[in-house]
N, C-alpha and C positions, 0 to 999 in steps of 0.2 A: 813537478804532486798534482796529486788528482783525489775524489772528495770518498778514497779510502786514505789518501796519508792526507791530510793537507794539512795546510802548511799552521796556519791556524784554525782553535777547536772554542767557537763560542757558545758559551749556558744562556738562553735568556728565562725569566724566573721571575715570579711574583713573591714580596714579602712573605701575603699570610692570602688566602683565598679571597678574600672580596677587596681586598687592594687597589686601586685604577697610577697603582706604580710597575712597570716593570722591568728588569735591571739586566746589564748582559754584564757579566762576569767572561773570563778568563777561565776555560774547564781546566788547563794545570794548574795555577796558581790561585785562583779566587779570585782575584784582583776585579775591582768595579769598575768597570768602562766606561758599563753610556747608563746616563736612569734616564724615564722614558718616561712620564705624569700627560698619566690618558684623562679626557677628560669630554662630559656630557654636552655640556651646553653650552658651546662659543666652535668660532671658525677655529678654531686649529686646536684638530681634536685628540692633538699627541703634539709633546715633545721634548724632544731627546734635547739634555745635557750628557756633556765629555763631564766623566769621573760622576761625585759626589752628586755632580753640578750645586744644586740651592734646595733646604727643607720647607723652606717658602714656595706656598699656588702664585705663581705670574711669577715669576721667578727671569731676567735675566740670563741668571751667571752661564756663562759657557755652557750656550747654547750653541744648539749644532746643527740643528736642524727643528720645521715646524711641515704636521706634514694634515692635510684635511681633506674628510672624506666629503664626493659626491653624494644628495642625496637621490639624487633622480637618475642614477648609471653607477655606474660604474668605477669612474675617474676620479684617479688618486689625486692630488695637487700635494707636492712634495717643495718646502723651500727652506736652499739649504744653504745658511753660513757664508758659508765661503765660495762654493757655487751658480749662486744662485734659484729661480723657481726650475722643478724639473716636473714633469705633467708623465704619469705612467696613465696612462693607454691599453683597454685593450680591443684586441684584431674582434672579439663575437665576446657574445656573452657567454656563449661554454665552452670559450675556449682554456677559460683558468688562467693566458695568462697575462700581462700587465708588460709593455714593452716603452721605453723611457731613452730619449735620447741627453748624453751628457757631452765635450765635450766634443760632440762630432759625432760621437758615436754612439747606436743606436744596442744598449742590453736589454736585457725580456727577462723573467721570469715566468717559466712554465713550471707545470706539473713535472716533477718524475718520478714518474708510470704510468698510471690507468685514471681513467676520468676521476676516480672518490678516492685519487691519493691526497692527500695534506701534503703533501713530501713538496720542496721547489724546489727546480734549480736553477741559479743565474747563468744564464749565458752573455760572451760579446757577441759581439757584430760578423764575428770571423765562427761563433757556433762552437765557441775553447765556453771552459769551466771554469769561469770565476767562486762560485760560491751555491750549495746549496742550505734548504732548511725545511732540518725535521723537525713533526709534531708527533710529539709522545702518544700512546695510546693511551697511557694514559698513568699521570702524576698530579700528586695531591697542588705542588708548587713550580716543575719545570714547566715554561711553555714550550718551549722548540729550542734547537740549537739548530748553528750558525754554524759551517764548519766550511772555512774561506781554504782554495783548493793554492792559490799562488800567494807571495807574497807581491802584496798593492800600497800608495803610496798611503798616511796621514786621512789627504779627502777624501782618496777614493774607497780605505773602509769609512770614511764615513758616514759615505753616500749607499754603502752597501751596506749599511747597517740600519739607515732610516728605509731604503726601501724594505730593507726587508720584516721593522716589523714594522712597516704601515703595512702589505700583504700581511702580516700574522691575524691582524687586527683587522684588518677582513674579515679573513678569512673567518675568527671570531666574533664579531657581529653577527655573518652570519649565519653562525652556527646556531646565535644566541637570540635572532630574531625567528628561523624555520624551530625552534622548540619552545619558542613564547615569549621567545622574554625578554625582550627585545625589541 
């Protein structure tokens, strides 16, 4: 399996243009797999639930992970319910990549293309492709597409989705700040 023939394709959408939620659905069945609540003024900037999760703000139903962004650095703290804390660090400001260690293995989200590319790929410590994250050039509701290159355990799929959503949110926050909107 590879990026051209992924094992699974997930669409990341927002229910409407002003929503603070992201929904991750299976691209072929349209089944809701994850629901992400983005917050503005709390320590956990994002909470990711499995399935529909809860419609109540602050609910802990089916929580898979939580994400917190650092104000003065590009580091991202991820708290996985099943795996514990995972810190995503960038080797340099200009790299655009984030490395994290889980179960003793170092994985890296990096740009898939040139300096201005918005697409990302996740590589394991051997440099093998795990997933890609593609951003549409323009779309009303679709925020991105995560393509899983090979079969993963449920816990590792959760990790790929949560860290991918963290990278996606970091990019959207950066774009909003650059445009004067945040």
